[in-house]
C-alpha positions in Angstrom: -45.0 -30.8 -39.4 -45.4 -28.5 -36.4 -47.5 -30.7 -33.2 -50.5 -27.8 -33.6 -51.2 -28.7 -37.3 -50.8 -32.6 -36.2 -53.9 -32.3 -34.0 -56.2 -31.9 -36.6 -58.6 -29.5 -34.4 -59.5 -27.7 -37.4 -61.3 -30.7 -38.9 -64.0 -30.8 -35.5 -66.5 -27.9 -37.1 -66.7 -30.3 -40.8 -66.8 -33.3 -38.5 -70.0 -31.5 -37.0 -71.3 -30.6 -40.1 -71.1 -34.6 -41.1 -73.1 -35.8 -38.5 -75.8 -32.9 -38.3 -76.5 -34.0 -42.0 -76.5 -37.8 -41.9 -79.2 -37.3 -38.8 -81.5 -35.1 -41.4 -80.9 -37.7 -43.8 -82.4 -40.5 -41.3 -84.7 -38.2 -40.8 -85.9 -37.2 -44.1 -86.0 -41.1 -44.9 -89.1 -41.6 -42.9 -90.8 -39.1 -44.8 -89.3 -39.8 -48.0 -87.4 -42.9 -49.1 -86.2 -41.5 -52.4 -84.7 -37.8 -51.4 -83.0 -39.2 -48.5 -81.2 -41.9 -50.9 -80.0 -39.2 -52.9 -79.1 -37.3 -50.0 -76.8 -40.2 -48.8 -75.4 -40.3 -52.1 -74.4 -36.5 -52.6 -73.1 -36.8 -49.0 -71.0 -39.0 -49.3 -69.5 -37.7 -52.7 -68.9 -34.3 -50.7 -67.5 -36.4 -47.9 -64.9 -38.5 -50.4 -64.2 -35.0 -51.9 -63.1 -33.8 -48.5 -60.9 -36.6 -47.5 -59.0 -36.2 -50.5 -58.8 -32.4 -50.3 -57.4 -32.8 -47.1 -55.0 -35.4 -47.6 -53.6 -32.7 -50.5 -53.4 -30.1 -48.3 -51.4 -32.1 -45.7 -48.8 -33.0 -48.4 -48.4 -29.6 -49.5 -47.9 -28.1 -46.0 -45.2 -30.9 -45.4 -43.6 -30.0 -48.6 -43.4 -26.5 -47.3 -42.0 -27.2 -44.2 -39.8 -29.0 -45.4 -38.8 -26.7 -48.1 -38.5 -23.5 -45.6 -36.6 -25.9 -43.4 -34.0 -26.4 -46.1 -33.4 -22.7 -46.6 -33.4 -21.8 -43.0 -30.6 -24.6 -43.0 -29.1 -23.3 -45.7 -29.1 -19.5 -44.6 -27.7 -21.1 -41.1 -24.7 -22.6 -42.5 -24.2 -19.6 -44.9 -24.1 -17.4 -41.6 -21.6 -19.3 -40.0 -19.6 -20.1 -42.6 -19.6 -16.2 -44.5 -20.8 -14.1 -42.2 -18.0 -11.5 -41.3 -17.4 -12.6 -37.6 -15.1 -15.1 -36.5 -16.4 -18.5 -34.8 -14.5 -21.2 -33.3 -14.6 -23.8 -30.9 -11.9 -25.5 -28.5 -12.3 -28.2 -26.2 -11.0 -27.8 -22.1 -7.2 -28.5 -23.3 -7.2 -25.0 -25.4 -6.8 -27.0 -28.4 -9.2 -25.9 -31.7 -11.9 -28.2 -33.0 -13.7 -26.4 -35.4 -13.4 -22.9 -36.7 -15.6 -20.9 -39.8 -14.0 -19.5 -42.7 -13.9 -15.8 -41.6 -10.4 -17.4 -39.3 -8.9 -19.4 -41.9 -7.0 -16.1 -43.0 -5.4 -16.1 -39.2 -4.7 -20.0 -39.1 -2.5 -22.6 -40.6 -3.9 -24.9 -43.0 -3.9 -27.5 -40.5 -5.4 -26.5 -37.6 -7.7 -29.0 -35.6 -6.5 -30.0 -32.7 -3.8 -27.9 -32.8 -3.3 -25.2 -30.0 -5.0 -21.7 -29.5 -1.7 -20.1 -29.5 -1.5 -21.3 -33.7 -4.2 -18.5 -34.2 -2.3 -15.6 -31.0 -0.1 -16.1 -28.5 -2.2 -13.9 -25.9 -5.6 -15.9 -26.6 -4.8 -18.6 -24.2 -3.8 -16.1 -21.5 -7.0 -13.6 -21.9 -9.4 -16.8 -21.7 -8.0 -17.8 -18.5 -8.6 -14.1 -17.5 -12.2 -15.0 -16.9 -13.5 -12.0 -19.0 -16.6 -12.0 -21.1 -14.7 -9.4 -23.2 -10.9 -9.4 -24.7 -9.2 -7.5 -27.1 -7.1 -9.2 -29.6 -4.5 -8.3 -32.6 -4.7 -10.6 -35.2 -1.7 -9.7 -37.9 -2.5 -6.0 -38.5 -6.5 -6.0 -37.6 -7.6 -5.2 -34.3 -10.5 -7.4 -32.6 -13.1 -7.7 -29.5 -13.5 -11.4 -28.4 -16.4 -12.3 -26.7 -16.6 -16.0 -25.1 -19.3 -18.3 -24.2 -17.4 -20.3 -21.3 -20.1 -22.7 -21.0 -19.9 -23.8 -24.5 -16.0 -23.1 -25.3 -17.0 -20.4 -27.9 -15.4 -17.7 -29.2 -16.3 -15.0 -31.6 -14.3 -12.3 -33.4 -15.3 -9.1 -34.4 -13.1 -6.9 -36.2 -13.2 -3.7 -34.8 -10.4 -2.3 -36.4 -12.2 1.0 -38.1 -13.7 1.2 -35.3 -10.9 1.5 -33.2 -9.3 3.7 -35.5 -12.4 6.3 -36.2 -12.0 6.3 -32.3 -8.2 7.0 -32.1 -8.9 10.1 -34.7 -11.5 11.7 -32.7 -9.2 11.0 -29.4 -6.2 12.7 -31.6 -8.6 15.9 -32.5 -9.2 16.7 -29.0 -8.3 20.3 -28.5 -5.4 21.0 -25.7 -4.6 24.5 -24.0 -1.5 25.2 -23.2 -0.6 28.4 -21.0 3.6 29.5 -21.3 5.4 31.3 -19.1 8.8 32.9 -19.3 10.2 32.3 -15.5 11.2 35.7 -13.4 11.2 37.8 -16.5 10.2 41.3 -14.9 13.3 40.0 -11.8 15.8 38.7 -14.8 15.5 41.9 -17.5 14.9 44.7 -14.8 18.6 45.6 -14.5 19.5 44.4 -18.1 20.4 47.4 -21.1 17.2 47.5 -23.4 19.6 45.9 -26.3 20.0 42.8 -23.9 16.3 42.8 -23.2 15.8 43.0 -26.3 18.0 40.6 -27.8 16.7 38.0 -25.1 13.5 38.5 -26.0 14.5 38.2 -30.0 15.6 35.0 -29.0 13.2 33.7 -26.9 10.1 34.7 -29.4 11.8 32.9 -32.2 12.3 29.8 -30.8 8.8 29.6 -29.6 6.9 30.9 -32.7 10.1 28.3 -34.9 8.2 25.8 -32.5 4.6 26.2 -32.7 5.4 26.6 -36.5 7.2 23.4 -36.7 3.8 21.5 -34.4 0.8 23.6 -36.7 0.5 25.2 -32.9 -1.9 28.4 -32.8 0.0 30.8 -30.6 -1.0 34.1 -29.4 0.9 36.1 -27.2 -1.1 37.7 -24.3 1.9 39.4 -22.4 5.6 40.3 -22.2 6.0 37.0 -20.9 2.6 35.3 -21.7 1.5 32.8 -24.1 -1.5 30.9 -25.1 -1.4 27.9 -27.4 -4.2 25.9 -28.7 -3.3 22.5 -30.7 -4.6 19.0 -30.8 -3.9 16.0 -28.9 -1.9 14.2 -31.8 0.2 17.2 -31.6 0.5 16.7 -28.1 1.7 13.5 -28.3 4.5 14.5 -30.8 5.7 17.1 -28.6 5.8 14.5 -25.4 7.5 11.9 -28.1 10.2 14.5 -28.1 10.6 15.2 -24.8 9.6 19.1 -25.2 12.7 19.9 -26.2 11.6 23.4 -26.1 12.2 23.6 -22.8 15.9 23.1 -23.3 16.3 25.3 -26.4 15.1 28.4 -24.4 17.7 27.4 -21.6 20.4 27.5 -24.3 19.1 30.9 -26.2 18.9 32.6 -22.5 22.5 31.1 -21.0 24.3 32.6 -23.8 23.1 36.0 -22.8 24.3 34.9 -19.4 20.3 35.3 -17.8 19.0 32.8 -16.1 15.2 32.6 -18.2 14.1 29.5 -18.3 10.6 28.4 -19.9 6.9 27.0 -17.9 4.4 25.5 -19.5 0.9 24.4 -18.0 -0.8 21.8 -20.6 -4.8 21.0 -19.9 -6.1 17.8 -22.0 -9.3 16.0 -22.2 -11.9 18.4 -20.8 -15.1 19.1 -22.8 -15.5 23.0 -23.1 -12.6 25.4 -23.8 -13.3 27.0 -20.2 -12.6 24.1 -18.6 -9.3 23.1 -20.4 -8.0 26.5 -19.6 -9.0 26.1 -16.4 -7.2 22.7 -16.0 -4.1 24.7 -18.0 -3.8 27.5 -15.4 -4.2 24.7 -13.4 -1.0 23.4 -14.2 1.0 26.3 -15.1 0.5 26.8 -11.1 1.6 23.6 -10.6 4.8 23.6 -12.7 5.7 27.2 -10.9 5.2 25.9 -7.6 7.5 23.2 -8.5 9.9 25.7 -9.4 9.5 26.1 -12.9 11.3 25.5 -16.0 9.2 22.1 -16.7 6.2 21.1 -18.3 2.9 19.6 -16.4 0.2 18.1 -18.4 -2.9 17.5 -16.5 -5.7 15.1 -18.1 -9.5 15.2 -17.4 -9.1 11.9 -15.1 -6.3 13.1 -12.8 -3.5 12.0 -14.5 -0.6 14.4 -14.5 2.9 14.2 -16.2 6.1 16.4 -15.6 8.7 17.3 -18.3 11.8 19.4 -17.5 12.8 20.5 -14.3 16.2 20.1 -14.8 17.5 23.6 -13.4 17.4 24.6 -10.0 14.8 27.1 -8.7 16.0 30.9 -9.1 15.8 32.5 -6.0 13.3 36.0 -6.1 15.3 39.3 -6.0 12.5 41.3 -4.3 11.2 40.8 -0.7 7.7 42.1 -1.6 6.1 39.1 -1.4 7.4 37.8 2.3 6.6 41.4 3.5 2.5 40.8 2.0 2.6 37.0 3.4 3.7 38.2 6.7 1.4 40.9 7.1 -1.2 38.4 5.9 -0.5 35.9 8.2 -0.6 38.4 11.3 -4.0 39.1 10.2 -4.7 35.7 10.4 -3.1 35.2 13.5 -5.2 38.3 15.3 -8.5 36.9 13.6 -7.7 33.3 16.2 -8.4 32.5 19.6 -5.6 30.2 19.1 -2.4 29.2 16.6 -1.4 25.5 16.2 1.5 24.5 14.2 2.3 21.3 12.7 4.8 19.6 10.5 5.6 16.1 9.1 5.7 12.9 10.3 8.9 12.3 12.4 9.7 15.7 12.3 13.4 16.8 11.4 15.8 19.9 12.8 13.6 22.1 9.7 10.6 21.2 11.0 10.8 22.0 14.5 12.9 24.9 13.8 10.1 26.3 11.4 7.5 25.7 14.2 9.6 27.5 16.8 9.4 30.3 14.2 5.4 30.4 13.5 5.0 30.3 17.6 7.0 33.7 17.9 5.2 35.0 15.4 1.5 33.9 17.4 3.9 35.7 20.3 4.4 38.7 19.3 1.0 39.3 18.4 -0.2 38.4 21.7 -1.9 35.0 20.7 -1.7 31.9 22.6 0.1 28.8 19.9 1.1 25.4 20.4 3.5 22.8 18.2 2.2 19.0 17.8 5.1 17.1 18.0 4.6 13.1 18.6 7.0 12.1 21.0 7.0 8.4 19.6 8.0 9.8 16.6 10.7 12.3 16.2 13.3 11.7 14.4 17.0 11.0 16.6 18.8 14.0 14.9 16.5 16.1 17.0 16.7 14.5 20.1 19.5 16.5 21.6 16.9 19.5 20.6 14.2 18.3 22.0 15.9 17.4 25.7 17.0 21.4 25.4 13.3 22.2 24.7 12.2 20.3 28.3 14.5 22.1 30.0 13.4 25.2 28.7 9.9 25.5 31.2 8.2 28.0 28.7 8.9 26.4 24.9 7.9 22.9 26.5 5.0 24.4 27.8 3.9 25.1 24.1 4.6 21.1 22.8 1.1 19.1 22.5 0.6 16.1 21.9 -2.0 15.4 18.7 -4.3 14.3 21.1 -4.1 16.8 23.3 -4.4 19.6 20.2 -7.5 17.7 19.2 -9.0 18.5 22.6 -8.1 21.9 22.2 -9.8 23.2 19.2 -12.4 25.4 19.0 -13.9 26.8 15.8 -11.4 30.2 15.4 -8.7 28.4 15.8 -6.0 28.4 13.0 -3.5 25.7 11.9 -0.2 26.5 10.6 1.6 23.5 8.4 5.3 23.8 7.8 7.7 21.7 6.3 5.1 20.0 4.0 2.2 20.3 1.7 1.3 16.7 1.7 -1.9 15.5 3.8 -0.8 12.0 3.9 2.2 13.1 5.6 1.6 15.6 8.4 1.5 14.5 12.2 -2.0 14.0 12.9 -4.5 14.2 9.5 -8.0 14.7 11.9 -6.3 17.9 12.8 -6.5 19.4 8.7 -10.6 17.9 8.7 -11.2 19.4 12.0 -9.7 23.3 11.6 -11.8 25.5 9.0 -8.1 27.8 8.2 -5.2 26.3 7.2 -2.1 28.0 6.5 0.8 25.9 4.6 4.5 27.4 4.8 6.8 25.3 2.9 9.3 25.4 0.7 9.8 22.1 -1.1 8.4 22.0 -5.2 4.4 21.6 -4.8 3.4 17.9 -6.0 -0.2 16.5 -7.1 -1.0 16.0 -4.0 -2.1 19.4 -1.6 -4.0 20.3 1.2 -7.4 21.2 0.3 -8.8 24.8 0.1 -5.9 26.7 2.3 -6.8 29.9 3.4 -2.8 31.1 3.0 -0.1 29.1 1.0 3.6 30.4 0.9 5.6 28.4 -1.0 9.0 28.9 -2.5 10.7 26.2 -3.8 13.9 28.7 -4.2 14.4 28.9 -0.3 16.5 26.7 1.2 14.7 25.5 4.1 11.0 26.2 6.0 13.2 28.0 8.9 14.5 30.4 6.5 10.6 31.2 5.0 9.5 31.8 8.5 12.6 33.9 9.8 11.8 36.3 6.8 8.1 36.2 7.9 9.0 37.2 11.4 11.4 40.0 9.9 8.3 41.7 8.8 6.3 41.8 11.3 5.3 44.6 12.9 6.0 44.6 16.1 9.7 43.9 17.4 9.9 40.0 17.7 12.8 39.2 21.1 13.9 35.4 20.5 16.3 34.2 23.4 19.1 31.8 22.3 17.2 28.1 21.9 15.0 29.9 19.9 17.1 31.4 17.4 20.0 28.5 17.6 16.4 26.2 16.3 15.5 27.9 13.6 19.4 28.4 12.7 20.1 24.8 13.0 16.8 24.0 10.6 18.8 26.0 7.9 22.0 24.5 8.7 20.9 20.8 8.5 18.9 21.2 5.1 21.6 23.4 3.5 24.1 21.2 4.8 25.7 23.9 6.5 25.3 26.2 4.0 27.1 24.1 1.0 23.2 23.5 -1.1 20.6 25.3 -1.7 22.1 28.1 -0.9 21.3 32.1 -1.7 21.7 35.6 -0.9 18.8 35.9 1.2 19.7 32.2 2.8 22.5 34.4 4.5 20.0 37.2 5.8 18.2 35.0 7.5 21.3 33.1 9.2 22.3 36.8 9.8 19.1 38.0 11.3 18.9 34.4 13.4 22.6 35.6 14.7 22.1 38.7 15.7 18.7 37.4 18.0 21.1 35.2 19.8 21.6 32.4 17.8 24.5 29.9 18.9 26.5 28.3 16.2 28.7 26.5 18.6 25.3 25.7 20.0 24.3 24.0 16.7 27.2 22.3 16.2 26.7 20.4 19.2 22.9 19.3 18.1 24.0 18.3 15.0 26.8 15.7 16.4 26.1 12.2 15.7 27.2 9.2 17.9 30.4 6.7 16.8 27.5 4.3 16.4 25.7 5.8 13.8 28.7 6.8 11.9 29.6 3.2 11.3 26.3 2.3 10.6 26.3 4.7 7.6 30.0 3.7 6.9 28.0 -0.1 6.5 25.0 1.5 4.1 28.0 3.2 2.1 29.6 0.0 1.9 27.5 -1.4 -0.3 27.3 1.2 -2.7 27.7 0.9 -6.8 27.4 2.6 -9.5 24.1 1.7 -11.5 24.3 4.0 -14.5 25.1 7.4 -15.5 26.6 8.7 -12.4 23.6 7.1 -10.2 24.6 5.6 -7.4 22.6 3.2 -5.3 23.0 1.5 -1.6 21.1 -0.8 0.2 21.0 -2.7 3.4 20.8 -6.4 3.9 17.2 -7.9 4.5 17.7 -7.8 8.5 19.0 -5.0 8.4 17.1 -1.9 9.6 18.3 2.1 10.4 16.5 5.7 11.1 15.7 8.0 8.7 18.0 10.3 9.4 21.2 7.7 8.8 19.6 6.4 5.6 19.7 10.5 4.3 23.0 10.8 6.4 24.0 8.2 3.9 22.8 9.4 0.5 24.6 12.9 1.7 28.6 11.1 2.1 27.7 9.3 -1.1 27.2 12.4 -2.9 30.8 13.6 -2.1 31.9 10.7 -3.9 33.9 11.1 -7.4 31.9 10.3 -10.5 28.7 10.4 -8.6 25.4 12.7 -9.7 22.9 11.0 -8.0 23.7 9.2 -4.8 20.0 6.8 -3.7 19.9 5.0 -0.5 17.6 2.2 0.4 17.3 0.3 3.3 14.0 -0.6 5.8 13.3 1.6 8.3 12.6 0.8 12.4 8.6 0.2 11.7 9.5 -2.2 8.9 8.5 0.1 6.2 11.0 0.7 3.2 12.7 4.0 3.0 14.7 5.5 -0.3 16.8 8.8 0.0 17.7 10.7 -3.2 20.6 13.0 -3.2 22.0 14.9 -6.1 24.2 18.6 -6.6 21.4 19.7 -9.2 22.7 17.7 -12.3 19.9 15.3 -11.7 16.4 16.0 -10.7 16.0 13.4 -8.2 12.6 14.6 -7.0 11.0 13.5 -10.4 12.7 10.0 -9.6 11.3 9.6 -6.2 7.5 11.3 -7.5 7.6 7.9 -9.7 7.5 6.2 -6.9 5.1 8.1 -4.9 7.8 10.3 -3.1 8.6 14.2 -3.2 11.1 16.6 -2.2 13.5 18.9 -4.2 15.5 18.8 -7.0 18.3 17.9 -4.9 16.8 16.4 -2.0 13.9 13.7 -2.0 12.4 10.5 -0.2 9.9 7.9 -0.5 8.4 5.5 1.8 6.8 2.1 0.3 5.1 -0.5 2.4 4.7 -4.2 1.3 7.6 -5.1 -0.6 10.9 -6.5 0.0 13.9 -4.3 -0.2 15.0 -5.6 -3.9 11.2 -5.0 -5.0 12.2 -2.2 -4.2 15.5 -1.6 -5.7 14.0 -2.7 -8.8 11.2 -0.3 -8.8 13.6 2.7 -8.3 16.1 1.5 -10.8 12.9 1.5 -13.3 12.2 5.2 -12.4 15.7 6.3 -13.1 15.6 4.7 -16.3 12.8 6.5 -17.2 13.9 9.7 -15.8 17.4 9.4 -17.9 14.8 8.4 -21.3 13.9 12.3 -20.5 9.8 12.2 -19.7 8.0 11.1 -16.4 4.4 10.8 -15.9 2.8 11.3 -12.5 
């Protein structure tokens, strides 16, 4: 019985009435004793009757509370035993002490004292993670597991239908794709109408068949451009097929001996069609910036996935864009009071050569210009060039350290970034933060990381080097450019290093640029002297190559000893040398740098897209030339990560 009923506070008013009646009867006795006796008899009767009623009421209350308690206990037991939620108690040894009937279908007949693994092998590990909420698969049912740590109590909620509904919602989310035939105008410009019609008909047939197979809504918006609407489930199916349409289009066009490829930019996860369209266009821009012939998928959460990219970027046949960019760069230079040129960390021959070329652009437009170089971070292969520059009074005066460049910044300074487009790779990131107008000149395939809000971007993956791009910009300057032998030689050296003496990534415009530099005074003999290596370097490179082995499918890996360290240029040279061996399709050299970081240099002849493999590890580069630097890991760990990236590439799809 509740305590408030045991206190009998409700008896006090009755007792007070009894006392008042007794006092009145005693007073009445002195005036009319017969009437007082009758009153005493009546009072005693009423008291007796009230007492029995009170006792009966207490008995009824006790019976009611007993019945109520019994019902509550039965309801609680029924809730625990029959409620559609699993309940499990376990002890400090992670053995089962008790479970309600809901879990019996997932447990053996004798489960008391058995370990938690009889329910699920993953359950003990989830408990040790100390998370309050876990997800667990029991048979074919999805459960959320909530834990009361202090009681060692687990609740299992069957969320299968909720998960199915959520998955169905996600699968039905809209996706927009922009599809572009790369270089369609350039490729078909010189073809006969009959061939052009046959090529376009074959391409349209393949694309329409692909759209029909996956129930995609497809519309042509131009001769070389399409827009597609699909849902996320369809996108997953296409991803599982590794976007075979990319290879199919390439095969169809190759039969006509035309280099026509397909690029697709896909946006997914945004809430409105406008945002999806913008995301898809951004993906297509990224695909084209990486050379085309590939698919880029961007999610709302920033995740980027890449497919394809197996062919080299096709060289453009028109110089219109180079001329436009050259004039735009001239306008930016004229609007500035000074130009500062900066390349990537540990600048190589190409970064220095391109920097000197931009220096000449500023000079021909009568503007002061400087090149930022950190003397403590210069690749050994450019030491000879820098020694020559030191002997050149005017050219040496144009070189600044990062701190000197920061000191002389003004509001009208123009910053030109050469040979990279990633802010994390520039020599001095603070310059990017403080300068309002930035120009990017690069020949690498565009990665997801990019300099924020540049005023002008000139990125052409088809180009052999940044020096080639800058040479073309020099050619289209309205004023005549005068170069001395060292300046022209430095730019030619940058081209020769990146093309391995014009043996790879070399197009007709590469030779045009080299011809222009030769006419401007470049000395090929001096270039060979600048590129000569020491005997010690040759021996060290040979030591690296000696440790090479073929991993699989022509992928060759060489890893240095844990206690050895090399310069980046030597690691790259070792990869180049491996590529000359029979049976080697992709060469990867893993070694420690002098600063303790792990470097991986990757090379191929075009059969393997080493850029995608390096991007999986956080690096980047070209289809045939890429690299990455890793920190806080051993050489063996870096080698294992490289093998994982190679395996994913060989399987056909890579996520960024």
